[in-house]
Structure formats: C-alpha cells, structure tokens
C-alpha positions in Angstrom: -0.1 -0.1 0.0 3.2 2.3 0.3 2.7 2.8 -3.5 -0.8 4.1 -3.3 -0.7 7.9 -2.9 -2.9 9.4 -0.2 -4.1 12.9 1.0 -2.9 13.6 4.5 -5.4 14.9 7.2 -5.3 16.0 10.9 -8.2 14.2 12.7 -8.9 16.1 15.9 -11.5 16.1 18.7 -12.1 17.6 22.1 -11.2 14.9 24.8 -13.8 15.6 27.6 -11.8 13.0 29.7 -8.4 14.8 29.8 -8.3 17.2 32.7 -11.0 19.2 34.2 -11.9 21.1 31.2 -10.8 18.5 28.6 -8.1 19.0 26.0 -7.5 18.7 22.2 -6.3 15.6 20.6 -5.0 15.2 17.0 -3.8 12.4 14.9 -2.3 12.6 11.3 -4.2 10.2 9.0 -3.8 9.2 5.5 -6.8 6.8 5.5 -9.6 9.3 5.0 -12.2 9.5 2.2 -15.4 10.2 1.1 -18.2 7.7 1.5 -21.5 9.2 0.1 -22.7 12.4 -1.0 -26.1 12.1 0.2 -26.2 11.7 3.0 -22.7 13.6 3.1 -20.4 10.8 4.7 -16.8 10.7 5.2 -14.5 7.8 6.9 -11.3 7.7 8.8 -9.5 4.6 10.0 -7.9 4.9 13.3 -5.7 2.3 15.0 -7.7 0.2 17.7 -6.7 1.0 21.1 -4.9 4.0 20.3 -5.5 7.1 22.1 -7.4 8.7 19.3 -9.6 5.6 19.0 -10.6 5.7 22.7 -11.3 9.6 22.4 -13.5 8.9 19.5 -15.4 5.8 21.5 -16.1 8.6 24.0 -17.5 11.4 21.6 -19.2 11.4 18.5 -17.8 14.8 17.4 -14.7 15.3 15.3 -13.2 17.0 12.4 -10.4 16.8 9.7 -8.4 19.4 8.4 -7.2 18.5 4.8 -3.4 19.7 5.0 -1.6 21.8 2.4 2.0 20.5 1.3 3.4 23.5 3.4 2.0 21.7 6.6 4.5 18.6 6.2 6.0 19.5 9.7 2.9 19.6 11.4 1.6 16.3 10.0 4.9 14.7 11.2 4.6 16.0 14.7 1.0 14.7 15.2 2.2 11.4 13.8 5.2 10.8 16.1 5.1 8.0 18.6 6.1 9.1 22.1 5.4 12.9 20.9 4.8 15.8 23.3 1.4 16.0 24.6 -1.4 17.1 22.3 -2.2 19.7 24.7 1.4 21.3 24.1 1.2 20.7 20.3 -2.1 22.6 20.0 -0.7 25.6 22.0 1.9 26.0 19.0 -0.6 25.1 16.3 -2.9 27.9 15.0 -6.3 26.8 15.1 -10.1 27.6 16.0 -12.5 25.6 17.7 -15.2 24.3 15.6 -18.7 25.7 16.1 -20.5 22.2 15.5 -17.8 19.8 17.3 -15.5 21.9 19.7 -12.7 20.1 17.7 -9.6 22.0 16.7 -9.7 23.3 13.2 -6.2 24.0 11.5 -5.4 27.3 10.1 -4.0 27.1 6.6 -5.9 23.7 5.9 -7.1 23.4 2.4 -10.5 22.4 3.9 -12.0 21.7 7.4 -14.9 19.1 7.8 -16.8 18.8 11.1 -18.4 15.3 11.4 -20.6 13.1 14.0 -19.8 9.8 14.1 -22.8 7.6 12.6 -21.2 4.2 12.6 -17.9 2.5 14.0 -16.7 -0.9 12.2 -14.2 -3.0 13.6 -11.6 -3.9 10.9 -8.7 -6.0 11.9 -6.4 -3.8 14.1 -8.2 -0.5 13.3 -11.6 1.1 13.7 -13.3 2.8 10.8 -15.2 5.8 11.9 -17.9 6.7 9.4 -18.9 10.4 10.1 -21.9 12.5 8.8 -20.6 15.7 7.5 -22.1 18.6 9.7 -20.2 21.5 8.2 -17.4 22.3 5.9 -15.1 25.2 5.5 -13.2 25.8 2.3 -10.8 28.6 2.8 -9.5 30.6 0.0 -6.3 29.0 -0.9 -4.2 28.5 -3.7 -1.9 25.9 -1.8 -1.4 22.6 -3.0 -2.4 19.3 -1.1 0.1 17.3 1.2 0.3 13.7 0.2 2.0 10.6 1.6 3.7 8.1 -0.8 6.2 5.5 -0.3 6.5 6.2 3.4 7.2 9.9 3.0 5.2 13.0 3.0 5.3 14.9 -0.5 3.8 17.5 -2.6 2.3 17.2 -6.0 5.2 17.5 -8.6 
C-alpha cells in the first residue's frame, strides 16, 4: 500500500476526559475518504486501542483538516510516537474550535470538515469511523495538498 498516494489530514476532537476542562487531541491520518454524497459521509481509519480511538469511542464529534503541502512538519509532529502531549502541540498550532464539534480546526488547511460519528466498524487492528458531515469550510487558498507516498510526505510534482 506504500505505492498508493494518499492525502494527509489531521483528525481532531475535544477529549472531555483529559483534565477538568478536557483537551484537544489530534492524529495524522492518510486513510480518510468520502463515502457518500447523500447523505454526506466520510470515513477515517484509526488504530484500535490508540489514544484517538479511545477518545472517538467517548465522543461522536470530530473534525478533519485537509493539510496543505506547507504543513508537512505539522503532519509529522502529530504522527510521531512518544510525542509531546497534544495539549502542548495545539498551543503551538494555529487553530480555532469548530462551532459544531468543539474540535480544533487548523488554520491554513485546504478544507476543514466537522463530523458526527454515525457508525463504527471493527476492521482488523483498526476501527473505521464513518461520520456525517455537519459543516465544511473551504478557505480561499491556492495551496497544494500534502500527500503521503512510499512512506514519505510529498507535495504534488
């Protein structure tokens, strides 16, 4: 599958169980796709028993920020194992909180999609989260998408 180019997104949510006020949580994903136009559904694949999968079991609200090629370092930071806490990463990452989900929405993203989980499907060592699109924002941008191909982040050539 390393030979299949994929877009890169940051999946985010507000984890109510992280401290007294909760905290933002994020995960870089390349297994994100459109499922249906009517109703508008998208899907993300998340490793089972990961921190993100546990958070998405507790909340049905989440978002996806479709990353631009100039956000390569950001994608890498949220993909690192043993990384700094998400709370600290979000302090350094320009974002707003979604009106529909409370999830962080990245500034500079090609698009942001706020979702509510409609279905969870166990699939091997991953869980597929199928979400109904509640809101989208398409900032005016001439940026190009960030892709992942042959185990590396890349821009379009």
